[in-house]
C-alpha positions as CSV (number, residue, x, y, z in Angstrom):
1,M,15.3,7.9,-2.0
2,Y,17.1,8.7,1.4
3,R,19.3,5.7,3.0
4,Y,20.0,5.6,6.7
5,D,23.2,7.2,7.9
6,E,25.0,5.5,11.1
7,F,23.1,7.4,13.4
8,D,19.4,6.8,12.2
9,Q,20.5,2.8,12.3
10,D,21.6,3.0,15.5
11,F,18.8,5.0,17.0
12,V,16.2,2.8,15.3
13,H,17.6,-0.4,16.6
14,A,18.1,1.0,20.1
15,R,14.3,2.0,20.1
16,V,13.5,-1.5,19.0
17,A,15.8,-3.0,22.4
18,E,13.9,-0.7,24.4
19,F,10.7,-1.5,23.1
20,S,11.2,-5.3,23.6
21,D,11.9,-4.5,27.4
22,Q,8.7,-3.0,27.7
23,V,6.5,-5.2,26.0
24,Q,8.0,-8.0,28.0
25,R,7.4,-6.1,31.3
26,R,4.0,-5.4,30.0
27,L,3.5,-9.6,29.3
28,A,4.7,-10.4,32.6
29,G,2.4,-8.2,33.9
30,E,5.0,-5.8,35.6
31,I,3.4,-2.5,34.0
32,T,-0.6,-2.1,33.4
33,E,-2.0,-1.5,30.3
34,D,-2.4,2.2,31.3
35,Q,1.3,2.6,31.8
36,F,2.1,0.5,28.9
37,R,-0.2,2.9,26.6
38,P,1.9,5.9,26.2
39,L,4.8,3.6,25.3
40,R,3.3,1.5,22.9
41,L,1.6,4.2,21.2
42,M,5.4,6.0,20.6
43,N,6.0,3.0,18.5
44,G,3.0,2.9,16.4
45,V,1.1,0.1,18.5
46,Y,-2.6,1.0,18.8
47,L,-5.4,-1.3,20.8
48,Q,-8.1,-1.6,18.1
49,L,-11.5,-3.5,18.3
50,H,-10.1,-7.2,18.2
51,A,-6.6,-6.9,18.4
52,Y,-3.3,-4.9,18.6
53,M,-2.6,-2.8,15.5
54,L,1.1,-2.0,14.2
55,R,1.2,1.6,12.0
56,I,4.3,1.5,10.2
57,A,6.0,4.7,8.5
58,V,6.4,5.0,5.3
59,P,8.3,8.6,4.7
60,Y,6.3,10.7,2.0
61,G,5.4,7.5,0.9
62,T,8.7,6.4,-0.8
63,L,9.6,2.7,-0.8
64,N,12.4,0.2,-2.3
65,S,11.4,-3.5,-3.5
66,R,13.3,-4.7,-0.5
67,Q,11.2,-2.7,1.8
68,L,7.9,-3.8,-0.2
69,R,9.1,-7.3,0.5
70,M,9.4,-7.1,3.8
71,L,5.9,-5.7,4.3
72,G,4.8,-8.8,2.4
73,H,7.1,-11.3,4.8
74,I,5.4,-9.5,7.9
75,A,2.0,-10.0,6.6
76,R,2.6,-13.7,6.1
77,R,4.7,-14.7,9.0
78,Y,3.0,-12.1,11.7
79,D,-0.3,-11.2,10.6
80,K,-3.3,-12.9,8.5
81,G,-1.8,-12.6,5.4
82,Y,-2.5,-9.0,4.0
83,G,-1.5,-5.2,5.1
84,H,-3.8,-2.2,5.0
85,F,-2.1,0.9,3.1
86,T,-3.3,4.4,4.4
87,T,-4.2,8.1,3.8
88,R,-1.2,9.0,5.7
89,Q,0.9,6.7,3.0
90,N,1.6,4.4,5.6
91,I,0.7,0.7,6.2
92,Q,-1.3,-1.0,9.1
93,F,-1.3,-4.5,10.2
94,N,-4.4,-5.6,12.1
95,W,-3.5,-8.6,13.8
96,P,-0.4,-8.6,14.9
97,A,0.3,-10.4,18.5
98,L,2.0,-8.2,21.3
99,S,4.4,-10.6,21.6
100,D,5.7,-10.7,18.0
101,I,5.9,-6.8,17.9
102,P,9.2,-6.7,18.6
103,A,10.1,-9.0,16.1
104,I,8.3,-7.3,13.5
105,L,10.1,-4.0,14.6
106,A,13.8,-5.8,14.4
107,D,12.6,-7.1,10.9
108,L,11.7,-3.2,9.8
109,A,14.5,-1.8,11.0
110,S,16.9,-4.8,9.0
111,V,15.3,-2.6,5.7
112,E,15.9,0.7,7.4
113,M,12.0,1.0,8.2
114,H,10.1,1.8,11.6
115,A,7.0,2.8,13.1
116,I,7.9,5.8,15.5
117,Q,5.7,8.5,15.5
118,T,3.1,6.7,13.8
119,S,0.6,8.1,16.4
120,G,0.8,9.8,19.7
121,N,0.7,13.9,20.3
122,C,3.8,14.5,18.0
123,I,4.7,15.2,14.5
124,R,3.5,12.3,12.0
125,N,4.7,11.2,8.7
126,V,5.3,13.7,6.5
127,T,3.3,13.1,3.4
128,A,4.2,14.5,-0.2
129,D,2.8,14.1,-3.8
130,H,3.1,10.8,-5.0
131,F,4.2,11.6,-8.5
132,A,7.0,13.5,-6.6
133,G,10.3,13.6,-9.0
134,A,8.1,12.3,-11.8
135,A,5.3,14.3,-12.6
136,A,5.4,16.9,-15.4
137,D,3.7,19.9,-13.9
138,E,6.2,19.8,-11.1
139,V,8.6,22.6,-9.9
140,A,10.6,20.7,-8.0
141,D,10.8,17.4,-6.0
142,P,8.9,17.9,-2.4
143,R,10.6,14.8,-0.6
144,P,14.2,16.4,-0.1
145,Y,12.1,18.8,2.1
146,A,9.8,16.2,3.4
147,E,12.9,14.4,4.3
148,I,14.3,17.4,6.4
149,L,11.4,18.0,8.1
150,R,11.5,14.3,9.2
151,Q,15.1,14.3,10.1
152,W,14.0,17.7,12.4
153,S,10.9,16.2,13.6
154,S,12.0,12.9,14.7
155,V,11.7,12.9,18.9
156,H,12.1,16.2,18.3
157,P,12.5,17.4,22.5
158,E,10.1,20.4,22.4
159,F,7.5,18.7,19.8
160,S,7.2,15.0,21.4
161,F,4.1,16.0,23.5
162,L,2.1,18.3,21.7
163,P,-1.3,19.2,22.6
164,R,-2.7,17.1,20.0
165,K,-1.6,15.0,16.5
166,F,0.2,17.2,14.1
167,K,0.1,16.8,10.4
168,I,2.6,17.9,7.8
169,A,2.0,17.7,3.8
170,V,4.5,18.8,1.0
171,T,3.9,19.4,-2.6
172,G,5.5,20.9,-5.6
173,A,3.2,21.1,-8.3
174,E,0.2,23.8,-8.9
175,R,-2.0,20.6,-9.1
176,D,-1.8,20.1,-5.7
177,R,-1.6,15.7,-5.2
178,A,-1.0,16.1,-1.5
179,A,-3.9,17.7,0.0
180,I,-2.2,19.9,1.9
181,Q,-4.7,22.2,2.6
182,T,-6.3,19.7,4.8
183,H,-3.3,19.5,7.3
184,D,-2.0,21.2,9.9
185,I,0.8,22.9,7.9
186,G,0.7,22.5,4.3
187,L,3.7,23.7,2.3
188,H,3.8,24.4,-1.6
189,L,6.9,24.5,-3.4
190,K,7.2,26.9,-5.6
191,K,9.6,29.5,-7.4
192,N,9.3,33.0,-7.0
193,A,9.6,35.9,-9.7
194,A,13.6,35.5,-9.2
195,G,13.5,31.8,-9.8
196,E,14.1,30.9,-6.4
197,L,12.9,27.9,-4.3
198,G,10.5,28.6,-1.7
199,F,7.3,27.6,-0.2
200,A,3.8,29.2,0.2
201,V,2.5,28.1,3.7
202,Y,-0.8,27.3,4.8
203,V,-1.8,26.8,8.5
204,G,-4.8,25.1,10.6
205,G,-6.5,22.7,7.9
206,G,-8.0,19.7,9.2
207,Q,-10.9,17.0,9.1
208,G,-12.6,15.5,12.1
209,R,-15.6,16.5,13.9
210,T,-14.6,20.2,12.9
211,P,-13.5,20.1,9.2
212,M,-11.6,23.4,8.2
213,V,-9.3,24.2,5.3
214,A,-6.4,25.4,6.0
215,K,-5.6,29.4,5.8
216,K,-2.4,30.8,4.0
217,I,0.0,32.8,5.9
218,R,2.8,33.1,4.0
219,D,3.0,33.2,0.2
220,F,6.8,32.7,-0.3
221,L,9.1,31.2,2.5
222,P,12.6,31.1,1.4
223,E,13.6,27.4,1.1
224,A,16.4,27.9,3.8
225,D,13.9,29.4,6.5
226,L,12.1,26.0,6.3
227,L,12.6,24.8,9.5
228,S,12.6,27.7,11.6
229,Y,9.4,28.9,10.4
230,C,7.9,25.6,11.1
231,T,9.6,25.7,15.0
232,A,7.9,29.1,15.0
233,I,4.5,27.7,14.0
234,L,5.0,24.8,16.4
235,R,5.9,26.9,19.2
236,V,3.2,29.2,18.9
237,Y,0.8,26.0,19.0
238,N,2.3,24.3,21.8
239,L,2.2,27.0,24.1
240,Y,-1.3,27.8,22.9
241,G,-3.1,25.0,22.0
242,R,-5.8,23.6,24.2
243,R,-4.7,20.7,26.4
244,D,-8.1,20.7,28.4
245,N,-10.4,19.3,25.5
246,K,-8.9,16.8,22.8
247,Y,-11.7,17.6,20.7
248,K,-10.5,21.4,20.4
249,A,-6.8,20.9,20.7
250,R,-5.5,20.6,17.3
251,I,-4.2,23.9,15.3
252,K,-7.0,24.3,13.4
253,I,-9.1,25.5,16.2
254,L,-6.7,27.7,17.8
255,V,-6.3,29.5,14.2
256,H,-10.1,30.0,14.3
257,E,-10.4,31.1,17.7
258,T,-7.5,33.2,17.6
259,G,-7.6,34.5,14.3
260,V,-5.6,34.3,10.9
261,E,-4.2,38.2,11.0
262,E,-3.5,37.5,15.0
263,I,-2.1,33.9,14.7
264,T,0.2,35.1,11.9
265,R,1.4,37.7,14.1
266,Q,2.5,35.6,16.7
267,I,4.0,33.1,14.4
268,E,6.1,35.9,12.2
269,A,7.2,37.6,15.6
270,E,8.6,33.9,17.1
271,W,10.0,33.5,13.6
272,Q,12.0,36.9,14.0
273,E,13.6,35.3,17.2
274,L,14.6,32.1,15.1
275,K,15.3,33.0,11.5
276,D,18.9,34.0,11.7
277,A,20.2,31.2,14.4
278,E,21.0,27.7,13.8
279,L,17.8,26.4,12.2
280,K,18.6,28.2,9.0
281,L,19.3,25.6,6.2
282,P,22.5,26.1,4.9
283,E,22.5,25.5,0.9
284,A,25.0,22.4,1.5
285,D,22.9,20.9,3.5
286,I,20.2,21.2,0.9
287,Q,22.2,19.8,-1.7
288,A,23.6,16.9,0.2
289,I,19.6,15.8,0.9
290,N,18.6,16.7,-2.9
291,A,21.2,14.1,-3.5
292,Y,19.5,11.0,-2.1
293,F,16.6,11.9,-4.5
294,A,18.3,12.0,-7.6
295,P,16.0,10.9,-10.5
296,P,17.1,7.3,-11.9
297,A,19.0,7.2,-14.7
298,L,16.0,7.6,-17.6
299,T,17.9,6.3,-20.7
300,A,16.0,7.1,-23.9
301,R,13.2,4.7,-25.2
302,P,12.0,6.3,-28.3
303,E,10.5,2.4,-29.1
304,G,7.6,3.3,-26.6
305,D,5.4,4.9,-28.9
306,D,4.9,2.0,-31.3
307,A,4.9,-0.6,-28.5
308,V,1.9,1.1,-26.9
309,K,0.1,2.2,-30.2
310,Q,0.3,-1.8,-30.9
311,A,-0.4,-3.0,-27.6
312,R,-3.8,-0.8,-27.7
313,L,-5.0,-2.1,-30.8
314,D,-4.3,-6.0,-29.7
315,S,-6.0,-5.5,-25.9
316,K,-9.2,-3.6,-25.0
317,S,-8.4,-3.9,-21.5
318,F,-4.8,-3.0,-21.6
319,S,-6.2,0.6,-23.8
320,E,-8.6,1.3,-20.8
321,W,-5.7,0.8,-18.0
322,L,-3.7,3.0,-20.1
323,D,-6.1,5.6,-20.1
324,Q,-7.3,5.5,-16.5
325,N,-4.2,4.6,-14.7
326,V,-0.9,5.8,-16.6
327,V,-0.2,9.4,-16.0
328,T,2.3,12.0,-18.3
329,H,6.1,11.7,-17.0
330,R,9.0,14.4,-17.4
331,H,10.3,12.2,-19.7
332,P,8.7,11.4,-22.6
333,D,9.4,8.2,-23.0
334,Y,8.5,7.2,-19.4
335,A,5.3,7.2,-17.4
336,A,4.4,6.9,-13.9
337,V,1.6,4.0,-13.0
338,T,-1.4,3.8,-10.7
339,I,-1.6,0.3,-9.0
340,S,-4.9,0.3,-7.9
341,L,-5.9,-1.4,-4.4
342,K,-9.3,-0.9,-5.4
343,G,-10.3,-3.8,-7.1
344,I,-14.3,-3.9,-7.6
345,G,-15.8,-6.0,-4.3
346,E,-12.5,-5.7,-2.5
347,V,-11.3,-3.9,0.7
348,P,-10.0,-0.3,-0.1
349,G,-6.4,-0.4,0.0
350,D,-5.5,-3.9,1.4
351,A,-2.8,-5.8,-0.3
352,S,-1.9,-10.0,0.4
353,D,1.4,-10.8,1.2
354,S,1.8,-12.3,-2.2
355,Q,0.7,-9.2,-4.0
356,M,3.2,-7.0,-1.9
357,E,6.0,-9.6,-3.0
358,A,5.0,-9.5,-6.9
359,V,5.1,-5.7,-6.9
360,A,8.2,-5.3,-5.4
361,D,9.4,-7.7,-8.3
362,I,7.8,-5.6,-11.0
363,A,9.0,-2.6,-9.4
364,E,12.5,-3.8,-9.4
365,K,12.8,-5.1,-12.9
366,Y,10.6,-2.4,-14.7
367,G,10.5,0.4,-12.4
368,F,14.0,1.5,-11.2
369,D,13.3,-0.1,-7.8
370,E,11.2,2.4,-6.4
371,L,7.4,2.6,-5.3
372,R,5.0,4.9,-3.7
373,V,2.2,4.7,-1.3
374,S,-0.5,7.6,-2.3
375,H,-2.4,9.2,0.3
376,E,-5.4,8.0,-1.9
377,Q,-4.6,4.2,-0.7
378,N,-2.6,3.0,-4.1
379,L,0.6,2.2,-5.2
380,I,2.8,3.9,-7.5
381,L,5.3,3.1,-10.1
382,P,6.7,6.7,-10.4
383,H,9.3,5.7,-13.6
384,V,8.0,2.9,-16.1
385,A,9.6,2.8,-19.8
386,R,6.5,3.0,-22.0
387,A,8.0,0.4,-24.1
388,D,7.3,-1.8,-20.5
389,L,3.9,-0.8,-20.0
390,K,2.4,-3.8,-21.7
391,K,4.8,-6.2,-19.7
392,V,3.4,-4.2,-16.4
393,Y,-0.2,-4.8,-17.2
394,D,0.4,-8.2,-18.1
395,A,2.3,-8.7,-14.5
396,L,-0.6,-6.9,-12.5
397,V,-3.2,-9.0,-14.3
398,E,-1.8,-11.9,-12.9
399,I,-2.1,-10.8,-9.5
400,G,-5.0,-9.2,-9.8
401,L,-4.0,-5.5,-9.7
402,A,-4.8,-4.4,-13.1
403,T,-8.3,-2.7,-12.4
404,A,-8.4,0.5,-14.2
405,N,-10.5,2.7,-12.1
406,S,-8.0,5.8,-10.9
407,N,-9.9,8.7,-9.9
408,L,-13.3,7.1,-10.8
409,I,-16.3,6.2,-8.4
410,S,-15.0,2.9,-7.2
411,D,-11.6,4.1,-6.7
412,I,-12.7,4.9,-2.9
413,I,-11.0,5.8,0.1
414,S,-12.2,4.0,3.1
415,C,-11.1,3.9,6.6
416,P,-11.3,0.2,8.6
417,G,-14.7,1.1,10.4
418,L,-16.4,-0.8,13.0
419,D,-14.8,-4.0,11.2
420,Y,-11.7,-3.0,13.0
421,C,-11.6,0.3,14.9
422,A,-12.7,1.2,18.3
423,L,-13.6,4.4,17.7
424,A,-16.1,3.5,14.8
425,T,-19.6,3.9,15.2
426,A,-20.4,2.4,11.8
427,R,-18.8,-0.2,9.3
428,S,-17.4,1.7,6.2
429,I,-15.9,-1.5,4.0
430,P,-19.2,-3.5,3.2
431,I,-20.5,-0.3,2.1
432,A,-17.4,0.6,-0.2
433,Q,-17.5,-3.0,-1.5
434,E,-21.5,-2.7,-2.2
435,I,-20.9,0.9,-4.0
436,S,-18.1,-0.7,-5.8
437,Q,-19.9,-3.9,-6.8
438,R,-23.1,-1.5,-8.0
439,F,-20.7,0.5,-10.4
440,A,-18.6,-2.4,-11.4
441,S,-19.1,-1.8,-15.2
442,L,-15.9,0.6,-16.4
443,E,-18.2,1.6,-19.2
444,R,-20.6,3.6,-16.6
445,Q,-17.7,4.4,-14.4
446,R,-15.5,6.2,-17.4
447,E,-19.1,7.8,-18.6
448,I,-19.5,9.3,-14.8
449,G,-15.8,10.4,-15.0
450,E,-13.8,11.6,-12.3
451,L,-15.5,11.2,-9.1
452,K,-14.0,11.7,-5.6
453,L,-16.2,9.4,-3.4
454,K,-14.6,8.6,0.1
455,I,-16.3,7.0,3.3
456,S,-15.6,7.1,7.1
457,G,-16.9,5.0,10.3
458,C,-17.0,7.4,12.4
459,I,-17.0,11.5,12.9
460,N,-13.0,11.3,13.2
461,A,-12.9,11.3,9.2
462,C,-9.8,8.9,8.9
463,G,-11.6,8.1,5.6
464,H,-11.4,11.9,4.3
465,H,-15.3,12.0,3.8
466,H,-15.1,15.9,4.3
467,V,-13.3,16.4,1.1
468,G,-15.0,14.0,-0.9
469,H,-16.8,14.8,-4.2
470,I,-19.4,12.5,-2.2
471,G,-18.5,12.0,1.3
472,I,-20.4,9.5,3.3
473,L,-20.1,9.7,7.2
474,G,-21.4,6.3,9.0
475,V,-23.0,7.0,12.7
476,E,-25.0,5.1,15.0
477,K,-28.2,6.3,15.8
478,K,-30.7,4.1,18.2
479,G,-28.6,1.2,17.8
480,S,-28.4,1.1,14.0
481,E,-26.1,2.5,11.5
482,L,-26.5,5.5,9.6
483,Y,-24.8,6.9,6.7
484,Q,-24.8,10.3,6.3
485,V,-24.0,12.0,2.9
486,T,-22.2,15.4,2.1
487,L,-21.6,17.0,-1.4
488,G,-18.7,19.1,-3.1
489,G,-15.9,18.4,-1.0
490,S,-12.4,18.5,-2.5
491,A,-9.1,18.0,-1.8
492,D,-6.8,19.9,-4.4
493,E,-5.9,23.0,-5.2
494,N,-9.5,24.3,-4.8
495,T,-10.1,22.7,-1.3
496,S,-13.4,22.5,0.2
497,V,-15.5,20.8,3.1
498,G,-18.6,19.2,1.6
499,E,-22.0,19.8,2.6
500,I,-24.3,18.0,4.4
501,I,-27.6,17.5,2.7
502,G,-30.2,16.0,4.5
503,R,-30.9,12.6,6.8
504,G,-28.6,9.9,6.6
505,F,-29.2,6.7,5.1
506,S,-29.8,3.0,6.2
507,S,-27.2,0.7,5.0
508,E,-29.5,-0.5,2.9
509,E,-30.5,2.5,1.3
510,I,-27.1,4.1,1.2
511,T,-25.7,2.4,-2.4
512,D,-29.4,3.3,-4.1
513,A,-29.0,7.4,-3.0
514,I,-25.6,7.1,-3.9
515,E,-26.8,6.1,-7.6
516,Q,-29.5,8.5,-7.6
517,I,-26.9,11.7,-6.8
518,V,-24.9,9.9,-10.0
519,D,-27.9,9.9,-11.9
520,T,-28.8,13.3,-10.9
521,Y,-25.5,14.6,-11.9
522,L,-25.5,12.9,-15.5
523,G,-28.6,14.7,-16.0
524,L,-27.7,18.2,-15.6
525,R,-24.1,18.3,-16.5
526,L,-23.3,20.6,-19.7
527,S,-21.4,18.2,-21.2
528,P,-19.2,14.8,-20.6
529,D,-16.2,17.2,-19.8
530,E,-18.2,18.3,-16.7
531,H,-16.8,16.7,-13.8
532,F,-18.9,15.8,-10.9
533,I,-17.3,18.7,-8.8
534,D,-17.7,21.2,-11.0
535,A,-21.3,20.6,-12.2
536,Y,-22.2,20.3,-8.0
537,R,-19.9,23.9,-7.6
538,R,-22.7,25.0,-10.8
539,V,-25.8,24.1,-9.2
540,G,-25.4,23.5,-5.7
541,P,-27.2,21.1,-3.5
542,A,-30.7,21.5,-4.6
543,P,-31.3,19.4,-7.5
544,F,-29.6,16.4,-5.5
545,K,-31.9,17.2,-2.5
546,E,-34.7,17.1,-4.8
547,A,-34.1,14.1,-6.2
548,L,-33.2,12.2,-2.9
549,Y,-36.1,13.5,-0.8
550,A,-38.6,15.0,-3.2
551,G,-41.2,11.9,-1.9
552,E,-40.7,13.0,1.6
553,T,-41.2,16.5,1.3
554,K,-44.4,15.3,-0.8
555,A,-45.6,13.2,2.2
556,A,-44.8,15.7,4.9
């Protein structure tokens, strides 16, 4: 993984010192909250419903054990003993005292971490496939390109005050596990007919109050042109993106209102002025960054097959976890493991200080000291010998993180909602907890099969409800919380925005409604192999509307 050079370290330490002075001035009353707001946002500090919140960057979701231990230390010393992993592959602490944040940032700097550009109208954390460098279906590791983009975008003088926040994601496989079509820029790493690496480029995706799927504007961009082409996109956006209305300021609105053909023409024209200049990536620089992401020395461990077979016979729960949370690695003797942060009845994405430290120990002992944060709010061990899978499982059981529910209905993405967020209009966490408890039976979950359920507590869609197979949006109506349901969303290579199917449900009704939707699906699918999203696309919303609202229609 990438390690800070001297410039990185000096810059982060200088930023800590600068922000420490700004905090002291705020605490002393020398500057107002309005004056302090843009300063704190540049350093990932939000003022939430009850307290300040600190969002820490985890570039392309990659961590080592030393960094995860530091996050555990911060949770214990400065917060309430836990952290919340987000859909941007970052981590948030919800309860730090403002006076402690400079010390937190100093601790982070000591392990090559920071909170810069995790908020504000700038280029946010660049995200990537959480199985990058390990996935068997990968063309190339997307993380070196995410790191190149990180270095280019960090405090970029031209793009530090954009019309609105800006998000980039990179994937390196045909199976999109980075949700690139929901981003302002989505990059699909691929090879052309000559075997050269490059990118399909998507622009104008996003969620929020106006969800849109990104449009492909280039089928193949040579890798050397990555920075010049992204610069061209950002320049067009920076010039023409709206600044008079924050709800219409994202690039998705510009693409929609300008038209794909015209916006592409403008980007290409801007790029012609840039593509042969200093932004062209030299092969030597690409290789230098690639060297940081060289895979670990994966020695042959052929005993793994026999060990796994025997462990399956000895433990049903291990066998279920193996089937659900372990995926194929590019090396036949290894696997990638999803550590679910979605225990039944627990808060999605949360991990305690002791759990973080224990997972760091597991990664150090069995995972080549490497971890990932997924955009689905789980942790990943990308390189585990199959011979060690039972030991990893047993260690996860001890800390309560061995739930075998990856990609099942209880593997819920949820924003913090009204329990924390000042923008939220409804609670998300209690709804997620109640639904996971309703579907607590692993046997029932596995019968249902792959189903992405996502919950947001307001229209800003931080819980990605628009692209859930089942999406839930909490809204406020006449002083009460109401939950609107969408069906048919998806955030993979076939990205789609879910369709609102009818009136919302109260907090007392919503779990029953979800169960009704699931039961309807089970009754109409053609076989156990037909996933929910495929069945929905085949039959459309009508059977689900009928099941949910038939009584009301007849009464009317």
